[in-house]
Structure formats: structure tokens, C-alpha cells
C-alpha positions in Angstrom: 9.8 -107.2 31.1 12.2 -106.6 34.0 10.6 -106.0 37.4 12.6 -104.8 40.5 11.0 -106.2 43.6 12.3 -103.5 45.8 11.3 -100.0 47.0 14.9 -99.0 47.6 15.8 -95.8 45.8 19.5 -96.8 45.8 18.7 -100.1 43.9 16.5 -98.2 41.4 19.3 -95.6 40.9 21.9 -98.3 40.4 19.9 -100.3 37.9 19.1 -97.1 35.9 22.8 -96.2 36.0 23.6 -99.6 34.5 21.3 -99.0 31.6 18.4 -101.3 32.5 14.7 -100.4 31.8 12.4 -101.8 34.4 9.3 -101.3 36.6 9.4 -101.1 40.3 7.0 -103.5 42.3 8.0 -103.6 45.9 7.4 -106.9 47.7 5.7 -107.0 51.1 7.1 -109.9 53.1 8.3 -110.4 56.7 12.0 -109.6 57.0 12.9 -111.1 60.3 15.9 -113.6 60.5 15.0 -117.1 61.4 16.5 -118.8 64.5 20.1 -119.9 63.7 20.0 -118.3 60.2 23.4 -116.8 59.2 23.6 -113.5 57.4 24.2 -115.0 53.9 21.3 -117.5 54.2 19.1 -114.7 55.5 19.7 -112.2 52.6 19.5 -114.9 49.9 16.2 -116.2 51.4 14.7 -112.7 51.5 15.8 -111.9 48.0 14.2 -115.0 46.7 11.0 -114.5 48.7 10.7 -110.9 47.5 11.2 -111.9 43.9 8.9 -114.9 44.1 6.1 -112.9 45.8 6.2 -110.3 43.0 6.4 -112.9 40.3 3.4 -114.7 41.7 1.4 -111.5 41.9 2.1 -110.6 38.3 1.0 -113.8 36.8 3.0 -113.0 33.7 5.1 -115.8 32.2 7.3 -113.3 30.4 8.3 -111.4 33.5 11.8 -111.4 34.9 11.7 -110.4 38.6 14.8 -109.2 40.4 14.8 -109.3 44.2 17.6 -108.2 46.5 18.2 -107.8 50.2 21.3 -106.3 51.9 22.5 -106.6 55.5 25.5 -105.9 57.6 27.2 -108.6 59.8 29.6 -108.1 62.6 30.6 -110.7 65.3 27.9 -113.0 63.9 25.2 -110.3 64.4 22.9 -109.3 61.6 22.5 -105.5 61.5 19.4 -104.6 59.5 17.8 -101.1 59.4 17.8 -99.4 62.8 14.6 -99.3 64.7 15.3 -95.8 66.1 18.1 -93.3 66.8 19.3 -95.3 69.8 19.5 -98.5 67.7 21.4 -96.6 64.9 23.9 -95.3 67.5 24.3 -98.8 68.9 25.1 -100.2 65.4 27.6 -97.5 64.6 29.4 -98.1 67.9 29.7 -101.8 66.9 31.2 -100.9 63.5 33.5 -98.2 64.9 37.2 -99.0 64.4 36.5 -102.4 62.8 36.0 -104.3 59.6 32.5 -105.8 59.0 30.9 -107.6 56.1 28.1 -106.3 53.9 26.2 -109.0 52.0 23.5 -108.7 49.4 21.4 -111.7 48.4 20.1 -111.5 44.8 17.4 -113.6 43.1 16.2 -113.6 39.6 12.8 -115.4 39.1 11.4 -116.3 35.7 8.8 -118.8 34.5 11.8 -121.2 33.9 13.0 -121.1 37.5 15.1 -119.1 39.9 18.7 -118.1 40.2 20.0 -117.0 43.5 23.4 -115.7 44.7 25.1 -113.6 47.3 27.9 -111.0 47.2 30.0 -110.2 50.2 32.2 -107.1 50.7 34.5 -106.3 53.7 34.2 -102.7 54.9 36.7 -101.0 57.3 35.5 -98.2 59.5 37.6 -95.6 61.3 37.1 -95.2 65.0 34.2 -92.9 65.6 33.7 -90.5 68.5 30.4 -90.3 70.4 29.9 -86.8 68.9 30.5 -88.0 65.4 27.9 -90.8 65.9 25.4 -88.5 67.5 25.7 -85.9 64.6 25.4 -88.6 62.0 22.3 -90.1 63.6 20.8 -86.6 64.0 21.2 -86.1 60.2 18.7 -88.9 59.6 20.8 -90.6 57.0 21.3 -93.9 58.9 17.7 -94.6 59.5 16.7 -96.5 56.3 20.0 -98.3 55.8 21.3 -101.7 56.9 24.0 -101.2 59.5 22.9 -97.6 60.0 25.1 -96.1 57.3 25.3 -95.3 53.6 28.8 -95.6 52.0 27.6 -93.2 49.3 26.7 -90.5 51.8 28.2 -88.8 54.8 29.7 -92.0 56.2 32.1 -92.2 53.2 34.6 -90.2 55.2 34.9 -93.0 57.8 35.6 -95.8 55.3 39.3 -95.9 54.3 39.1 -99.4 52.7 36.7 -102.0 51.3 37.5 -105.4 49.9 35.1 -106.4 47.2 32.2 -104.8 45.3 31.5 -101.1 46.2 28.0 -101.3 44.6 27.2 -104.2 46.9 27.7 -101.9 49.8 25.3 -99.4 48.2 22.8 -102.1 47.9 23.0 -103.9 44.5 26.1 -105.7 43.2 25.8 -104.7 39.5 28.3 -107.1 38.0 26.6 -110.1 39.7 23.1 -108.8 38.8 24.1 -108.3 35.1 25.5 -111.8 34.9 22.4 -113.3 36.5 20.1 -111.3 34.2 22.1 -112.4 31.1 21.8 -116.1 32.3 18.0 -115.6 32.8 17.7 -114.2 29.3 19.5 -117.4 28.0 17.2 -119.7 30.0 19.6 -120.6 32.8 18.4 -121.1 36.4 20.7 -122.2 39.2 22.3 -121.1 42.4 25.6 -119.6 43.2 27.5 -117.7 45.9 30.4 -115.3 45.4 
């Protein structure tokens, strides 16, 4: 039985699109970065903690639990979900006219162990005007998304180029996840970064 340890509607949609049958069991853990923790270590740790928390709650040796966490990084700063409209505008100003990195940590936990990995995608933003930022923030779309934007929504018109996995930017790198789930089905458990 595959369990998605996330409440993200985008992750649920992507897993469904890829043909997986699964249950959703969101994990409830603290999501603050640790002092000195870089963005990749942060998302991998959170993905693993989410998956492990749900696996432990279930107490089912047959369960396969998938955890994921996505963040945006620019200038060494981790940009999670905005706290409010002003924070969303601040993040969008940081991303404007620049390339940033989107990273998703993925963890698959089974009774045999854990496999963890990270996917990183470069995303280029056009230069945004204050009016564009204000209108986008007012739409409400940025409020539940790392980095205050969704590539699959209105912000798509500001993204001329990405380098890497598009689905990673949406919130779940499907090719990586599929590879990890296949490995888990075969009994593998290890750690990798892409």
C-alpha cells in the first residue's frame, strides 16, 4: 500500500497523473530550517521526517510511505511558503529577473529501510514590475507555494526557461519518484542526490 505523506494537492494530482494508487496521510512535523542547514539538506531531512512519522503512525510493515518537501533557494536563502502578502511580494522581488533553484527532497520509507534523494531545477524569471507583483499576490495564488509562485499557474508567463525537471518545480519529480518506488518494491534502500 502506497501512502503519500503530504497534504499538497499538486503532489496528489501528479501521483494520480502518473498512474499510482495511493492514500493521503499528511505528516505533522515542524518545518523550520536548522542553523547552517543548506536548502538540499533541509528538503531531504523534511521529506524523510514526514515519511518516517507517517510510517511510524501506521504500524504497517507492508506500507510504502512517500514523503516530499519542496523549497526555493536564491543567494543561499531558503524561500518556503510566504507568511503573508508582504512576504510573498518580498520573495517575488528577490526572484525577479534572475535564475533560482527549486529543490525537492524525496523519501521512500518501508519496513526494509529508507531511500532519500533530491532533485534540483534551475528556473529563470523575467523582470517583474511592482504592479505585476501586487496583482499576482492579490490573486492569492502565491500564498501556499514555496517561493511564492506556481509554475503551473499564472506565474508561468514569467518563466522563459527552466533547466531540469518541470514536475520538480510543481512539487514532485515524477521520474525520480518512480525510480525510487521501483527500487523500494525490489527491496532496495539507499541514498542518492541528482
